C-alpha positions, 0 to 999 in steps of 0.5 A: 417094159423091155423086149427080149428073146426070139419068137415064131409066128403062125403060118401065113394065112394067105398061103394056108388058104391057097395051099389047102384049096389047091391041095383039095383039087390035086389027086393024092395026098398033100402035106402042109407043115407049119400051116395056120390053124386059126379060125379062118383056116378052119373055115377053109378046111370045113368048106373042103370037107363039105366038098368031099375032100379029106382034111386032117384036124387043124391042130397047133404044131401038127401037119395038115394033110389033105387028100384031094381029088380032081373035081369037087363033089356036090355039097349036101349042105350050105357051105359056111365060110365063118368070118373068112372073106378069103375062104368065101372069095377063093372058093367061089372061084373054084366052084364057078368051074364045077357043074353043080349048085352050092350055097355059101354063107358066113357069120354076121360080119362076112355077110356084110362084106361086098361080093359083087366084085367077084360074082360079076366077073365070074358071071361073065365067065359063065357062072350063075348066081342066085339071087341075081347079081348078089352082093352079100352072102348068103347066095348060091353059085352054079358053075360049069364050063367057063369062058376066058376073062379079061377084067379090070379090078375095081380095087387092087385086091389079092382076094379078087385077083386070087378068085379069078385066077383060081377060076381060070385054073379050075376051068382051064381057061385064060384070064387077064387081070389089071389092078388099078393102083399098086400090086396086091400080094402075089402068092397066087401067081407064085404058087401057080408058076410052081405048078408050071402054069404061065403067069406073066405081067406085061409092060402095061401091068396086065397079069396074064394066066394061061392054063399050061400047067398041072397040079400035083400033090406036094409037101411044103412048109408054110412061112410065118405070116408077116402080117402077124409078125407086124404086131410083135414088131410093133410092140418091140418098137414101143418098148423101152429097151432090149431087142427081139428076133421074129423067126421064119417070117415070109419076106415076099416083097408084096407083103413087106410094105409095112417094113418100108413104111417103118424104115421111113419112120426111123424104126430099127428093123432088119430083115435077115434072109434065110432061104425059100419055101414054096417060091416064097422068100423066108427070113428073120426080123431083128427089132430094136426099140427107138423113137419114131417119126410120122410119115405119109403112106400113099395110095400105091403102097396100100395094097401091099400093107392093107392088113398092117394099117392098124398097127402102123396107125397105132405106132403113128400115135406114138411117133413125132409129128403127123402121119397120113394114110391115103386111100384106105377106104377099103378098110371100111369093108373088112371084118369091121368098119376098120377105118372108123374103128381105128380113128375112134379108138385112137381118140379114145386113148388120147390121140388126135386122129381123124378120117378125111374122106378115104384118108386116116390122119394121126397126130403122134404124141408122148402122153401115156395112152389110156382109155377103152378100145372097142374091137368089134370082134376085129382081130387086127384092131385088137392086136394093134392096140394090144401092142400098147402093152409095151408103153410105160404107164399104158392103161388101155382096156380092150373089150376082147382080145380072144378075137385074135384067134381068127389069124393068130392063135395064142397071140396074147401069150406070144406077146407076153412072152417077149415083154418083160414087165416093169410098170406098164400094163394092159388091162382087159375088161 
């Protein structure tokens, strides 16, 4: 199998969520070019429509237009967040500043994910939740005037951080936050600064938000999602030859930790700067196949590459020597028990892999991967193991690749378009 040509990836998921929500709170019409139109993005659009905001249909290759208003309307029905934890948590931050009651729910996967990490600080700001101190959807939130907040996050998380900063913005109150280890992605901070809000980090690592700016309608192009790009990069690295160019990818330093890990593994990936969009650096990634070596990923790196751990673990299964991913316990509360699934699926295709406490240990090898992969409907598990399509002689069965539509609509076609078949093939069944 060889890799060839160039390819673009869908718009950044984190930015699409945030920009749609900010546009919803902005009087006037805003336009998002290149926005993600996946199932998760559609969940955010659905929530906004339930709150009285006009959002155009999310269709591939079409701009997303949002007709916003300064305050949301009280929803007449339960707000359904689908599978999207980002939708749920960021929406809760904005709803906490609105003087009405809203009820939120999600699919089976989302209803199993922890929410107390955002409801607890929001309650300290003045929001009310029912049932008391809820940790799982569904539940209701009643917002109103908010108090300033100083909060130490239990884990480094862009969703928690974004939720509380959104509450500060919507409520017009200062917020100070401290992440325990490593910096999570900083899209919220960058966007807020673009609207004139003061968001600064002090010497001790505290992030201080001051409600000094004002939202205004905008017209922005969303960069390609680096997390989606990581799967095509992974497939290219596993191919026998050729090269691949992934175009228009967001190169925010808090999103490209996986590139630094790949560099340690000996991967031939070059980032080519190409400008900026909405305060986010953008460029292309040039990838050439080649041998990989094992590495150690330490706890402080994890917040900046938590979504890329699945594809890095699959690449580690093809590398020389052992790889260790430390403090990845947060993967247990993603769309699935992603940590347990990773280890089990790696073993299922013939790789030595184990979970040791909150660490994942993978022993690389050259044997042809063969076996059945259970995705549990997790888009990142499915796409990570689909990269093995590039390995000669691979016979890996995926029980579901359609779940990739959660974040990367058309992933299967995109992957096929950059791989020229020889003898290797990936079976689905």
